[in-house]
RONUFI-443029 format. One record per residue (C-alpha): residue number from 1; residue in one letter; x, y, z. Coordinates in nm, 4 decimals. Example, Ala and Ser with C-alpha at 12.3 -4.5 7.8 and 13.67 -1.06 7.14 Angstrom:
BEGIN
<pt pos="1" code="a" x="1.2300" y="-0.4500" z="0.7800"/>
<pt pos="2" code="s" x="1.3670" y="-0.1060" z="0.7140"/>
***
This chain:
BEGIN
<pt pos="1" code="m" x="17.2624" y="-4.2307" z="-3.4139"/>
<pt pos="2" code="n" x="17.0160" y="-4.5186" z="-3.3787"/>
<pt pos="3" code="t" x="17.1987" y="-4.8327" z="-3.2678"/>
<pt pos="4" code="q" x="16.8822" y="-5.0348" z="-3.2007"/>
<pt pos="5" code="s" x="16.8932" y="-5.3705" z="-3.3865"/>
<pt pos="6" code="a" x="16.6111" y="-5.4943" z="-3.6066"/>
<pt pos="7" code="s" x="16.5308" y="-5.7613" z="-3.3453"/>
<pt pos="8" code="e" x="16.4644" y="-5.4992" z="-3.0753"/>
<pt pos="9" code="e" x="16.2396" y="-5.2601" z="-3.2645"/>
<pt pos="10" code="y" x="15.8779" y="-5.2156" z="-3.1712"/>
<pt pos="11" code="c" x="15.6352" y="-5.4343" z="-3.3581"/>
<pt pos="12" code="l" x="15.3192" y="-5.2746" z="-3.4910"/>
<pt pos="13" code="g" x="15.0075" y="-5.4865" z="-3.4880"/>
<pt pos="14" code="w" x="14.6322" y="-5.5000" z="-3.4461"/>
<pt pos="15" code="a" x="14.4953" y="-5.6601" z="-3.1316"/>
<pt pos="16" code="a" x="14.1709" y="-5.7416" z="-2.9540"/>
<pt pos="17" code="r" x="14.1611" y="-5.6182" z="-2.5932"/>
<pt pos="18" code="d" x="13.8504" y="-5.8006" z="-2.4738"/>
<pt pos="19" code="a" x="13.5835" y="-6.0521" z="-2.5740"/>
<pt pos="20" code="s" x="13.4162" y="-5.8050" z="-2.8083"/>
<pt pos="21" code="g" x="13.6927" y="-5.9121" z="-3.0454"/>
<pt pos="22" code="v" x="13.7269" y="-5.5630" z="-3.1858"/>
<pt pos="23" code="l" x="14.0756" y="-5.5131" z="-3.3312"/>
<pt pos="24" code="s" x="14.2649" y="-5.1861" z="-3.3143"/>
<pt pos="25" code="p" x="14.6277" y="-5.0707" z="-3.3466"/>
<pt pos="26" code="y" x="14.8695" y="-5.2040" z="-3.0862"/>
<pt pos="27" code="k" x="15.2430" y="-5.1640" z="-3.0312"/>
<pt pos="28" code="f" x="15.4480" y="-5.4346" z="-2.8591"/>
<pt pos="29" code="s" x="15.7934" y="-5.5933" z="-2.8421"/>
<pt pos="30" code="r" x="15.9105" y="-5.9163" z="-3.0018"/>
<pt pos="31" code="r" x="16.1853" y="-6.1231" z="-2.8452"/>
<pt pos="32" code="v" x="16.5464" y="-6.0525" z="-2.9364"/>
<pt pos="33" code="l" x="16.6757" y="-6.2684" z="-3.2230"/>
<pt pos="34" code="g" x="16.8311" y="-6.5916" z="-3.0968"/>
<pt pos="35" code="c" x="17.1037" y="-6.7954" z="-3.2639"/>
<pt pos="36" code="d" x="16.8459" y="-7.0380" z="-3.4121"/>
<pt pos="37" code="d" x="16.5909" y="-6.7730" z="-3.5060"/>
<pt pos="38" code="v" x="16.4669" y="-6.6068" z="-3.8212"/>
<pt pos="39" code="s" x="16.3264" y="-6.2531" z="-3.8182"/>
<pt pos="40" code="l" x="16.0870" y="-6.1790" z="-4.1008"/>
<pt pos="41" code="k" x="15.9068" y="-5.8727" z="-4.2226"/>
<pt pos="42" code="i" x="15.5455" y="-5.9815" z="-4.2621"/>
<pt pos="43" code="t" x="15.3979" y="-5.8946" z="-4.6000"/>
<pt pos="44" code="h" x="15.0669" y="-6.0842" z="-4.5823"/>
<pt pos="45" code="c" x="14.8559" y="-6.2791" z="-4.3332"/>
<pt pos="46" code="g" x="14.5543" y="-6.4974" z="-4.4021"/>
<pt pos="47" code="v" x="14.2347" y="-6.4674" z="-4.1994"/>
<pt pos="48" code="c" x="14.1228" y="-6.7939" z="-4.0367"/>
<pt pos="49" code="y" x="13.8221" y="-6.8756" z="-3.8164"/>
<pt pos="50" code="a" x="14.0728" y="-6.9323" z="-3.5353"/>
<pt pos="51" code="d" x="14.1150" y="-6.5548" z="-3.5374"/>
<pt pos="52" code="v" x="13.7475" y="-6.5238" z="-3.4457"/>
<pt pos="53" code="v" x="13.7676" y="-6.7945" z="-3.1780"/>
<pt pos="54" code="w" x="14.0464" y="-6.6355" z="-2.9760"/>
<pt pos="55" code="t" x="13.9785" y="-6.2673" z="-3.0304"/>
<pt pos="56" code="r" x="13.6260" y="-6.3304" z="-2.9000"/>
<pt pos="57" code="n" x="13.7252" y="-6.5729" z="-2.6227"/>
<pt pos="58" code="k" x="13.4958" y="-6.8474" z="-2.7487"/>
<pt pos="59" code="l" x="13.6958" y="-7.1156" z="-2.5642"/>
<pt pos="60" code="g" x="13.7426" y="-6.9123" z="-2.2470"/>
<pt pos="61" code="d" x="14.1234" y="-6.9095" z="-2.2625"/>
<pt pos="62" code="s" x="14.2041" y="-6.5884" z="-2.4497"/>
<pt pos="63" code="k" x="14.5020" y="-6.3956" z="-2.3146"/>
<pt pos="64" code="y" x="14.4421" y="-6.0319" z="-2.3987"/>
<pt pos="65" code="p" x="14.5611" y="-5.8392" z="-2.5818"/>
<pt pos="66" code="v" x="14.5299" y="-6.0990" z="-2.8604"/>
<pt pos="67" code="v" x="14.7174" y="-6.0386" z="-3.1860"/>
<pt pos="68" code="p" x="14.5681" y="-6.3031" z="-3.4183"/>
<pt pos="69" code="g" x="14.6908" y="-6.4515" z="-3.7451"/>
<pt pos="70" code="h" x="14.8653" y="-6.7816" z="-3.8252"/>
<pt pos="71" code="e" x="14.8829" y="-6.7853" z="-4.2041"/>
<pt pos="72" code="i" x="15.1933" y="-6.5696" z="-4.2269"/>
<pt pos="73" code="v" x="15.4275" y="-6.4942" z="-4.5141"/>
<pt pos="74" code="g" x="15.7055" y="-6.2457" z="-4.5481"/>
<pt pos="75" code="i" x="16.0678" y="-6.1688" z="-4.6242"/>
<pt pos="76" code="v" x="16.3671" y="-6.2609" z="-4.4082"/>
<pt pos="77" code="k" x="16.5340" y="-5.9528" z="-4.2648"/>
<pt pos="78" code="e" x="16.7749" y="-6.1127" z="-4.0144"/>
<pt pos="79" code="v" x="16.8947" y="-6.4620" z="-3.9191"/>
<pt pos="80" code="g" x="17.0665" y="-6.6059" z="-3.6129"/>
<pt pos="81" code="s" x="17.4254" y="-6.7278" z="-3.6152"/>
<pt pos="82" code="n" x="17.3253" y="-7.0972" z="-3.6360"/>
<pt pos="83" code="v" x="17.0757" y="-7.0516" z="-3.9192"/>
<pt pos="84" code="h" x="17.1894" y="-7.1809" z="-4.2583"/>
<pt pos="85" code="r" x="16.8600" y="-7.2708" z="-4.4304"/>
<pt pos="86" code="f" x="16.7607" y="-6.9088" z="-4.4742"/>
<pt pos="87" code="k" x="16.9260" y="-6.5839" z="-4.5713"/>
<pt pos="88" code="i" x="16.8209" y="-6.2194" z="-4.5804"/>
<pt pos="89" code="g" x="16.5722" y="-6.1579" z="-4.8615"/>
<pt pos="90" code="d" x="16.4284" y="-6.5111" z="-4.8729"/>
<pt pos="91" code="h" x="16.0513" y="-6.5517" z="-4.9028"/>
<pt pos="92" code="v" x="15.9252" y="-6.7531" z="-4.6064"/>
<pt pos="93" code="g" x="15.6104" y="-6.8623" z="-4.4259"/>
<pt pos="94" code="v" x="15.5030" y="-6.9367" z="-4.0680"/>
<pt pos="95" code="g" x="15.1991" y="-7.1468" z="-3.9860"/>
<pt pos="96" code="t" x="14.9859" y="-7.2390" z="-3.6880"/>
<pt pos="97" code="y" x="15.2600" y="-7.3189" z="-3.4350"/>
<pt pos="98" code="v" x="15.5979" y="-7.1683" z="-3.3501"/>
<pt pos="99" code="n" x="15.7416" y="-7.4096" z="-3.0967"/>
<pt pos="100" code="s" x="15.7267" y="-7.7641" z="-2.9590"/>
<pt pos="101" code="c" x="15.9418" y="-7.9825" z="-2.7336"/>
<pt pos="102" code="k" x="16.1570" y="-8.0882" z="-3.0344"/>
<pt pos="103" code="d" x="16.2331" y="-8.4223" z="-2.8685"/>
<pt pos="104" code="c" x="15.9219" y="-8.6399" z="-2.8355"/>
<pt pos="105" code="e" x="15.8172" y="-8.9191" z="-3.0707"/>
<pt pos="106" code="y" x="15.6080" y="-8.6858" z="-3.2840"/>
<pt pos="107" code="c" x="15.8605" y="-8.4051" z="-3.2986"/>
<pt pos="108" code="n" x="16.1235" y="-8.6584" z="-3.4054"/>
<pt pos="109" code="d" x="15.8900" y="-8.7673" z="-3.6854"/>
<pt pos="110" code="r" x="15.8413" y="-8.4018" z="-3.7850"/>
<pt pos="111" code="l" x="15.4776" y="-8.4145" z="-3.6741"/>
<pt pos="112" code="e" x="15.5302" y="-8.1287" z="-3.4299"/>
<pt pos="113" code="n" x="15.1647" y="-8.0323" z="-3.4354"/>
<pt pos="114" code="y" x="15.0984" y="-8.3502" z="-3.2302"/>
<pt pos="115" code="c" x="15.3826" y="-8.2858" z="-2.9834"/>
<pt pos="116" code="w" x="15.3245" y="-8.4772" z="-2.6572"/>
<pt pos="117" code="k" x="15.4221" y="-8.1746" z="-2.4493"/>
<pt pos="118" code="r" x="15.2006" y="-7.9448" z="-2.6618"/>
<pt pos="119" code="a" x="15.2849" y="-7.7533" z="-2.9721"/>
<pt pos="120" code="i" x="15.2870" y="-7.3802" z="-2.8987"/>
<pt pos="121" code="s" x="15.0420" y="-7.1969" z="-3.1213"/>
<pt pos="122" code="t" x="15.1465" y="-6.8898" z="-3.3159"/>
<pt pos="123" code="f" x="14.9239" y="-6.6670" z="-3.1064"/>
<pt pos="124" code="n" x="14.7523" y="-6.6715" z="-2.7666"/>
<pt pos="125" code="r" x="14.9800" y="-6.9310" z="-2.6084"/>
<pt pos="126" code="v" x="15.2487" y="-6.9172" z="-2.3408"/>
<pt pos="127" code="d" x="15.5873" y="-6.9645" z="-2.5055"/>
<pt pos="128" code="e" x="15.8812" y="-7.1337" z="-2.3337"/>
<pt pos="129" code="d" x="16.0158" y="-6.7949" z="-2.2203"/>
<pt pos="130" code="g" x="15.6859" y="-6.7133" z="-2.0470"/>
<pt pos="131" code="t" x="15.5680" y="-6.4558" z="-2.3006"/>
<pt pos="132" code="i" x="15.2364" y="-6.4773" z="-2.4844"/>
<pt pos="133" code="t" x="15.2718" y="-6.5523" z="-2.8541"/>
<pt pos="134" code="k" x="15.1388" y="-6.2906" z="-3.0925"/>
<pt pos="135" code="g" x="15.0402" y="-6.3620" z="-3.4502"/>
<pt pos="136" code="g" x="15.0644" y="-6.2260" z="-3.7992"/>
<pt pos="137" code="y" x="14.8375" y="-5.9214" z="-3.7826"/>
<pt pos="138" code="s" x="15.1670" y="-5.7431" z="-3.7215"/>
<pt pos="139" code="s" x="15.4678" y="-5.5928" z="-3.8947"/>
<pt pos="140" code="y" x="15.7295" y="-5.8575" z="-3.8199"/>
<pt pos="141" code="m" x="15.7988" y="-6.1666" z="-3.6126"/>
<pt pos="142" code="v" x="16.0836" y="-6.3763" z="-3.4762"/>
<pt pos="143" code="v" x="16.0562" y="-6.7540" z="-3.5017"/>
<pt pos="144" code="h" x="16.2801" y="-7.0586" z="-3.4572"/>
<pt pos="145" code="e" x="16.3968" y="-7.1683" z="-3.8014"/>
<pt pos="146" code="r" x="16.2416" y="-7.5139" z="-3.7542"/>
<pt pos="147" code="y" x="15.8931" y="-7.3615" z="-3.7810"/>
<pt pos="148" code="c" x="15.9747" y="-7.1423" z="-4.0794"/>
<pt pos="149" code="y" x="15.9125" y="-7.2556" z="-4.4385"/>
<pt pos="150" code="v" x="16.0555" y="-7.1744" z="-4.7770"/>
<pt pos="151" code="i" x="15.8036" y="-7.0192" z="-5.0147"/>
<pt pos="152" code="p" x="15.8856" y="-7.1460" z="-5.3663"/>
<pt pos="153" code="d" x="16.0421" y="-6.9042" z="-5.6112"/>
<pt pos="154" code="n" x="15.7902" y="-6.7022" z="-5.8127"/>
<pt pos="155" code="y" x="15.4991" y="-6.8096" z="-5.5892"/>
<pt pos="156" code="p" x="15.3023" y="-6.4914" z="-5.5044"/>
<pt pos="157" code="l" x="15.3321" y="-6.4183" z="-5.1341"/>
<pt pos="158" code="a" x="14.9671" y="-6.3171" z="-5.0958"/>
<pt pos="159" code="l" x="14.8553" y="-6.6496" z="-5.2411"/>
<pt pos="160" code="a" x="15.0949" y="-6.8475" z="-5.0229"/>
<pt pos="161" code="a" x="14.9390" y="-6.7268" z="-4.6959"/>
<pt pos="162" code="p" x="14.6294" y="-6.9556" z="-4.6900"/>
<pt pos="163" code="l" x="14.8467" y="-7.2604" z="-4.7541"/>
<pt pos="164" code="l" x="14.9929" y="-7.2308" z="-4.4023"/>
<pt pos="165" code="c" x="14.6643" y="-7.3379" z="-4.2398"/>
<pt pos="166" code="a" x="14.3806" y="-7.4018" z="-4.4865"/>
<pt pos="167" code="g" x="14.6112" y="-7.5725" z="-4.7350"/>
<pt pos="168" code="i" x="14.8060" y="-7.7993" z="-4.5002"/>
<pt pos="169" code="t" x="14.4934" y="-7.8893" z="-4.3005"/>
<pt pos="170" code="v" x="14.3517" y="-8.0766" z="-4.5995"/>
<pt pos="171" code="y" x="14.6790" y="-8.1774" z="-4.7687"/>
<pt pos="172" code="s" x="14.8098" y="-8.3633" z="-4.4630"/>
<pt pos="173" code="p" x="14.5251" y="-8.6176" z="-4.4255"/>
<pt pos="174" code="m" x="14.4899" y="-8.6528" z="-4.8010"/>
<pt pos="175" code="m" x="14.8516" y="-8.7676" z="-4.8215"/>
<pt pos="176" code="r" x="14.8340" y="-8.9754" z="-4.5030"/>
<pt pos="177" code="h" x="14.5372" y="-9.1722" z="-4.6374"/>
<pt pos="178" code="k" x="14.6839" y="-9.2030" z="-4.9873"/>
<pt pos="179" code="m" x="14.4255" y="-8.9883" z="-5.1609"/>
<pt pos="180" code="n" x="14.6798" y="-8.9024" z="-5.4294"/>
<pt pos="181" code="q" x="14.5813" y="-9.2007" z="-5.6443"/>
<pt pos="182" code="p" x="14.4596" y="-9.0899" z="-5.9895"/>
<pt pos="183" code="g" x="14.1178" y="-9.2206" z="-6.0859"/>
<pt pos="184" code="k" x="13.9839" y="-9.2565" z="-5.7315"/>
<pt pos="185" code="y" x="13.6677" y="-9.0772" z="-5.6204"/>
<pt pos="186" code="l" x="13.6742" y="-8.7990" z="-5.3620"/>
<pt pos="187" code="g" x="13.3891" y="-8.6148" z="-5.1929"/>
<pt pos="188" code="v" x="13.4425" y="-8.2728" z="-5.0341"/>
<pt pos="189" code="i" x="13.1882" y="-8.1482" z="-4.7804"/>
<pt pos="190" code="g" x="13.1767" y="-7.7707" z="-4.7564"/>
<pt pos="191" code="l" x="13.3273" y="-7.5172" z="-4.9915"/>
<pt pos="192" code="g" x="13.5028" y="-7.2567" z="-4.7817"/>
<pt pos="193" code="g" x="13.8697" y="-7.1861" z="-4.7220"/>
<pt pos="194" code="l" x="13.9536" y="-7.5516" z="-4.6510"/>
<pt pos="195" code="g" x="13.7045" y="-7.7092" z="-4.8890"/>
<pt pos="196" code="h" x="13.8175" y="-7.5204" z="-5.1963"/>
<pt pos="197" code="m" x="14.1778" y="-7.6270" z="-5.1278"/>
<pt pos="198" code="a" x="14.0674" y="-7.9911" z="-5.0953"/>
<pt pos="199" code="v" x="13.9080" y="-7.9619" z="-5.4405"/>
<pt pos="200" code="k" x="14.2237" y="-7.8114" z="-5.5872"/>
<pt pos="201" code="f" x="14.4460" y="-8.0793" z="-5.4364"/>
<pt pos="202" code="g" x="14.2042" y="-8.3514" z="-5.5434"/>
<pt pos="203" code="k" x="14.2157" y="-8.2379" z="-5.9047"/>
<pt pos="204" code="a" x="14.5953" y="-8.2053" z="-5.8915"/>
<pt pos="205" code="f" x="14.6100" y="-8.5664" z="-5.7665"/>
<pt pos="206" code="g" x="14.3956" y="-8.6827" z="-6.0604"/>
<pt pos="207" code="l" x="14.0855" y="-8.7612" z="-5.8554"/>
<pt pos="208" code="n" x="13.7235" y="-8.7417" z="-5.9620"/>
<pt pos="209" code="v" x="13.5893" y="-8.4775" z="-5.7213"/>
<pt pos="210" code="t" x="13.2324" y="-8.4264" z="-5.5997"/>
<pt pos="211" code="v" x="13.1470" y="-8.1188" z="-5.3911"/>
<pt pos="212" code="f" x="12.8662" y="-8.1378" z="-5.1336"/>
<pt pos="213" code="s" x="12.7124" y="-7.8137" z="-5.0162"/>
<pt pos="214" code="t" x="12.3897" y="-7.6908" z="-4.8653"/>
<pt pos="215" code="s" x="12.3939" y="-7.3936" z="-5.1020"/>
<pt pos="216" code="i" x="12.3141" y="-7.4278" z="-5.4732"/>
<pt pos="217" code="s" x="12.4715" y="-7.0834" z="-5.5190"/>
<pt pos="218" code="k" x="12.8160" y="-7.2420" z="-5.5027"/>
<pt pos="219" code="k" x="12.7557" y="-7.4800" z="-5.7925"/>
<pt pos="220" code="e" x="12.8907" y="-7.2682" z="-6.0770"/>
<pt pos="221" code="e" x="13.2171" y="-7.1804" z="-5.9049"/>
<pt pos="222" code="a" x="13.2656" y="-7.5358" z="-5.7775"/>
<pt pos="223" code="l" x="13.2432" y="-7.6718" z="-6.1306"/>
<pt pos="224" code="n" x="13.3855" y="-7.3919" z="-6.3444"/>
<pt pos="225" code="l" x="13.6317" y="-7.2074" z="-6.1200"/>
<pt pos="226" code="l" x="13.7596" y="-7.4914" z="-5.9044"/>
<pt pos="227" code="g" x="13.7191" y="-7.7727" z="-6.1563"/>
<pt pos="228" code="a" x="13.5068" y="-8.0142" z="-5.9545"/>
<pt pos="229" code="d" x="13.3491" y="-8.2943" z="-6.1544"/>
<pt pos="230" code="r" x="13.0130" y="-8.2922" z="-5.9744"/>
<pt pos="231" code="f" x="12.8163" y="-8.0706" z="-5.7409"/>
<pt pos="232" code="v" x="12.5516" y="-8.2105" z="-5.5075"/>
<pt pos="233" code="v" x="12.3089" y="-8.0226" z="-5.2859"/>
<pt pos="234" code="s" x="12.3419" y="-8.2324" z="-4.9725"/>
<pt pos="235" code="s" x="11.9793" y="-8.1792" z="-4.8675"/>
<pt pos="236" code="d" x="11.8556" y="-8.3352" z="-5.1936"/>
<pt pos="237" code="q" x="11.7851" y="-8.6950" z="-5.0982"/>
<pt pos="238" code="h" x="11.7604" y="-8.8166" z="-5.4576"/>
<pt pos="239" code="q" x="12.0997" y="-8.6704" z="-5.5522"/>
<pt pos="240" code="m" x="12.2556" y="-8.8275" z="-5.2437"/>
<pt pos="241" code="e" x="12.1011" y="-9.1697" z="-5.2971"/>
<pt pos="242" code="a" x="12.2225" y="-9.1732" z="-5.6573"/>
<pt pos="243" code="l" x="12.5822" y="-9.1691" z="-5.5292"/>
<pt pos="244" code="a" x="12.5480" y="-9.4570" z="-5.2812"/>
<pt pos="245" code="k" x="12.8742" y="-9.6522" z="-5.2362"/>
<pt pos="246" code="s" x="13.0526" y="-9.4489" z="-5.5063"/>
<pt pos="247" code="l" x="13.3274" y="-9.2649" z="-5.3189"/>
<pt pos="248" code="d" x="13.6669" y="-9.3842" z="-5.2009"/>
<pt pos="249" code="y" x="13.7259" y="-9.0862" z="-4.9730"/>
<pt pos="250" code="i" x="13.5447" y="-8.7928" z="-4.8182"/>
<pt pos="251" code="v" x="13.7089" y="-8.4842" z="-4.6687"/>
<pt pos="252" code="d" x="13.4620" y="-8.3098" z="-4.4379"/>
<pt pos="253" code="t" x="13.5526" y="-7.9431" z="-4.3952"/>
<pt pos="254" code="a" x="13.2147" y="-7.8258" z="-4.2610"/>
<pt pos="255" code="s" x="13.2199" y="-7.6705" z="-3.9152"/>
<pt pos="256" code="g" x="12.8459" y="-7.6661" z="-3.8427"/>
<pt pos="257" code="n" x="12.6767" y="-7.9717" z="-3.6940"/>
<pt pos="258" code="h" x="12.5346" y="-8.2039" z="-3.9587"/>
<pt pos="259" code="p" x="12.4342" y="-8.5715" z="-3.9923"/>
<pt pos="260" code="f" x="12.7078" y="-8.8148" z="-4.0930"/>
<pt pos="261" code="d" x="12.5088" y="-9.1193" z="-4.1944"/>
<pt pos="262" code="p" x="12.4022" y="-8.9767" z="-4.5341"/>
<pt pos="263" code="y" x="12.7693" y="-8.9239" z="-4.6207"/>
<pt pos="264" code="l" x="12.8952" y="-9.2539" z="-4.4812"/>
<pt pos="265" code="s" x="12.6485" y="-9.4346" z="-4.7067"/>
<pt pos="266" code="l" x="12.8241" y="-9.2774" z="-5.0062"/>
<pt pos="267" code="l" x="13.1533" y="-9.4481" z="-4.9247"/>
<pt pos="268" code="k" x="13.2580" y="-9.7720" z="-5.0851"/>
<pt pos="269" code="t" x="13.3545" y="-10.0662" z="-4.8680"/>
<pt pos="270" code="a" x="13.6598" y="-9.9653" z="-4.6610"/>
<pt pos="271" code="g" x="13.6111" y="-9.6001" z="-4.7570"/>
<pt pos="272" code="i" x="13.7552" y="-9.3233" z="-4.5412"/>
<pt pos="273" code="l" x="13.5912" y="-9.0051" z="-4.4114"/>
<pt pos="274" code="v" x="13.8349" y="-8.7488" z="-4.2692"/>
<pt pos="275" code="l" x="13.7124" y="-8.4742" z="-4.0377"/>
<pt pos="276" code="v" x="13.8999" y="-8.1457" z="-4.0505"/>
<pt pos="277" code="g" x="13.6076" y="-7.9275" z="-3.9413"/>
<pt pos="278" code="a" x="13.4936" y="-7.9054" z="-3.5788"/>
<pt pos="279" code="s" x="13.1449" y="-8.0508" z="-3.5867"/>
<pt pos="280" code="e" x="12.9520" y="-8.2744" z="-3.3486"/>
<pt pos="281" code="i" x="12.9503" y="-8.6378" z="-3.4584"/>
<pt pos="282" code="k" x="12.6192" y="-8.8242" z="-3.4673"/>
<pt pos="283" code="l" x="12.6042" y="-9.1481" z="-3.6614"/>
<pt pos="284" code="s" x="12.4825" y="-9.5060" z="-3.6661"/>
<pt pos="285" code="p" x="12.7651" y="-9.7522" z="-3.5875"/>
<pt pos="286" code="l" x="12.6182" y="-9.9910" z="-3.8462"/>
<pt pos="287" code="n" x="12.7259" y="-9.7523" z="-4.1223"/>
<pt pos="288" code="l" x="13.0834" y="-9.8094" z="-4.0097"/>
<pt pos="289" code="l" x="13.0580" y="-10.1786" z="-3.9242"/>
<pt pos="290" code="m" x="12.8746" y="-10.3060" z="-4.2305"/>
<pt pos="291" code="g" x="13.0841" y="-10.1095" z="-4.4757"/>
<pt pos="292" code="m" x="13.4193" y="-10.1560" z="-4.3000"/>
<pt pos="293" code="r" x="13.4433" y="-9.7772" z="-4.3173"/>
<pt pos="294" code="t" x="13.6707" y="-9.5466" z="-4.1231"/>
<pt pos="295" code="i" x="13.6056" y="-9.2031" z="-3.9778"/>
<pt pos="296" code="c" x="13.9078" y="-9.0125" z="-3.8495"/>
<pt pos="297" code="g" x="14.0339" y="-8.6659" z="-3.7693"/>
<pt pos="298" code="s" x="14.3320" y="-8.4524" z="-3.8589"/>
<pt pos="299" code="a" x="14.4732" y="-8.1154" z="-3.7531"/>
<pt pos="300" code="v" x="14.7058" y="-7.9060" z="-3.9720"/>
<pt pos="301" code="g" x="15.0383" y="-8.0817" z="-4.0385"/>
<pt pos="302" code="g" x="15.4012" y="-8.1208" z="-3.9360"/>
<pt pos="303" code="t" x="15.6950" y="-7.9195" z="-4.0629"/>
<pt pos="304" code="k" x="15.8109" y="-8.1821" z="-4.3131"/>
<pt pos="305" code="e" x="15.4772" y="-8.2220" z="-4.4877"/>
<pt pos="306" code="t" x="15.4070" y="-7.8479" z="-4.4756"/>
<pt pos="307" code="q" x="15.7232" y="-7.7801" z="-4.6737"/>
<pt pos="308" code="e" x="15.6344" y="-8.0653" z="-4.9119"/>
<pt pos="309" code="m" x="15.2906" y="-7.9100" z="-4.9661"/>
<pt pos="310" code="l" x="15.4387" y="-7.5680" z="-5.0404"/>
<pt pos="311" code="d" x="15.6773" y="-7.7236" z="-5.2913"/>
<pt pos="312" code="f" x="15.3925" y="-7.9216" z="-5.4480"/>
<pt pos="313" code="c" x="15.1844" y="-7.6059" z="-5.4882"/>
<pt pos="314" code="g" x="15.4792" y="-7.4274" z="-5.6446"/>
<pt pos="315" code="t" x="15.5490" y="-7.7080" z="-5.8901"/>
<pt pos="316" code="h" x="15.1855" y="-7.7578" z="-5.9919"/>
<pt pos="317" code="k" x="15.0825" y="-7.3917" z="-5.9758"/>
<pt pos="318" code="i" x="14.8075" y="-7.4530" z="-5.7213"/>
<pt pos="319" code="y" x="14.6808" y="-7.1182" z="-5.5982"/>
<pt pos="320" code="p" x="14.4114" y="-7.0436" z="-5.3366"/>
<pt pos="321" code="e" x="14.1278" y="-6.8108" z="-5.4304"/>
<pt pos="322" code="i" x="14.1668" y="-6.5007" z="-5.2161"/>
<pt pos="323" code="e" x="14.0285" y="-6.1550" z="-5.1449"/>
<pt pos="324" code="t" x="14.3104" y="-5.9185" z="-5.0479"/>
<pt pos="325" code="i" x="14.2223" y="-5.6576" z="-4.7854"/>
<pt pos="326" code="p" x="14.3976" y="-5.3842" z="-4.5838"/>
<pt pos="327" code="i" x="14.4443" y="-5.4299" z="-4.2088"/>
<pt pos="328" code="q" x="14.1898" y="-5.1531" z="-4.1528"/>
<pt pos="329" code="y" x="13.9215" y="-5.3876" z="-4.2921"/>
<pt pos="330" code="a" x="14.0063" y="-5.6719" z="-4.0503"/>
<pt pos="331" code="n" x="13.7017" y="-5.6272" z="-3.8241"/>
<pt pos="332" code="e" x="13.4638" y="-5.6318" z="-4.1203"/>
<pt pos="333" code="a" x="13.6474" y="-5.9339" z="-4.2618"/>
<pt pos="334" code="l" x="13.5972" y="-6.1292" z="-3.9398"/>
<pt pos="335" code="e" x="13.2251" y="-6.0479" z="-3.9454"/>
<pt pos="336" code="r" x="13.2027" y="-6.1599" z="-4.3063"/>
<pt pos="337" code="l" x="13.3926" y="-6.4778" z="-4.2191"/>
<pt pos="338" code="i" x="13.1377" y="-6.5563" z="-3.9475"/>
<pt pos="339" code="n" x="12.8632" y="-6.5050" z="-4.2055"/>
<pt pos="340" code="r" x="13.0492" y="-6.7213" z="-4.4605"/>
<pt pos="341" code="d" x="13.0707" y="-6.4272" z="-4.6953"/>
<pt pos="342" code="v" x="13.4154" y="-6.4830" z="-4.8453"/>
<pt pos="343" code="k" x="13.5463" y="-6.6520" z="-5.1594"/>
<pt pos="344" code="y" x="13.7470" y="-6.8232" z="-5.0360"/>
<pt pos="345" code="r" x="14.0077" y="-6.6717" z="-4.8034"/>
<pt pos="346" code="f" x="14.0759" y="-6.3193" z="-4.6852"/>
<pt pos="347" code="v" x="14.4420" y="-6.2208" z="-4.6966"/>
<pt pos="348" code="i" x="14.5588" y="-5.9031" z="-4.5240"/>
<pt pos="349" code="d" x="14.8111" y="-5.6925" z="-4.7156"/>
<pt pos="350" code="i" x="15.0202" y="-5.6168" z="-4.4079"/>
<pt pos="351" code="e" x="15.3120" y="-5.4587" z="-4.5916"/>
<pt pos="352" code="n" x="15.1095" y="-5.1905" z="-4.7657"/>
<pt pos="353" code="s" x="14.8468" y="-5.1129" z="-4.5016"/>
<pt pos="354" code="l" x="14.9997" y="-5.1553" z="-4.1555"/>
<pt pos="355" code="k" x="15.1892" y="-4.8308" z="-4.0987"/>
***
C-alpha cells in the first residue's frame, strides 16, 4: 500500500544542467505542503525570455540544475489547513515570484515584486528554507497561497499562462499611469509577447493604439488580428515625423538597444514613456525637459493587481495569441524565441506531454 502523500511525490520536470541551456528530463522533490500552501498540478507553462537568461547563465548567477518557467497555470490538488481561498479542483496560476518578506512597505501594499528584502523568483533563487526554487517546466508545484491566483471560470488554462508575466508586465504600468482613459493615444514599441498584450489592453481600455516595429511583416497582424489603429515602421523618418507630439503614452516592450529621442518626440507635453523591456537608454535630456515628459520603468506586478488583471481578462475576454507545444519541443522553442520566431507566446502543454 502506498501511503506517500501528494506533497511528497517526486516531481517530473525538464532542466538545464549547464550554460549550454539544453533542457532534458529531470526528477526532483518539492517541499512538503505547509499549512499556508497550495499544491497544484501544472497543466500549462508559458515560455518567457527569462527562461533563456537563466538556463544559459547570461547573468552569471544560474544555480544548476535550472528548471525554468514562471507563467504557470494548473489545478489545485491539495491545500494546507489554513488555506480558505482555494479548494481542490480550482483553476489557479503562479507568476514570476513565490515568496517575499510579507512585512515591508511594498509587501503591505501588495506590491510584493518590489519587496525591500527581495522577492523570491519562481525559479533559480534561494528560498527561505535554503532550497533552490524550480519553475513550471514540471508536473506540479507547492506555493504559499499569497502568490497563487484564481483563474476566472471558463478562461482556457493554456491562454491564461502568458498573463502571469507578459500580461501583468504591461497591465501594471498601464494602470499605474492611468492609461485606461478612453480616447487617449497610446504607442506600443515592439510586437512580441509583451507588445501584443499591450495592444490588447489598450484597445480594451478604449485607446487609439499605434504599433511601432522595425518589421513591416507585422503590419497585417497588428492591424487585423490585434486591432491596432495604426502601424508605423520605426525606421521610416517621414512616418515618425508625421506623428510628432500626438501620443499621450508609450509602452516600450523592445529588448534590443534602440534610440529613444525619436519616440520621445512623439509624446505630447507631459507624456509618459514606460520601459518594460531591458534596453540601454540613450537620449537627449532636452526631449524630457522641453516637453515636460517622463520616462520610467516597471517590472511585472504585485499580487493584488495581478488578480485584478486576470479578472479583467476574464470579464472582457482578452486572450493572448499563443502557440501550444509539447515539453519535448522546449529546446527548439527557446531557439525560436531568441530568433523572435513566435506569434506571440509559446505555451507548453505540460499535462499532456510531460510523462
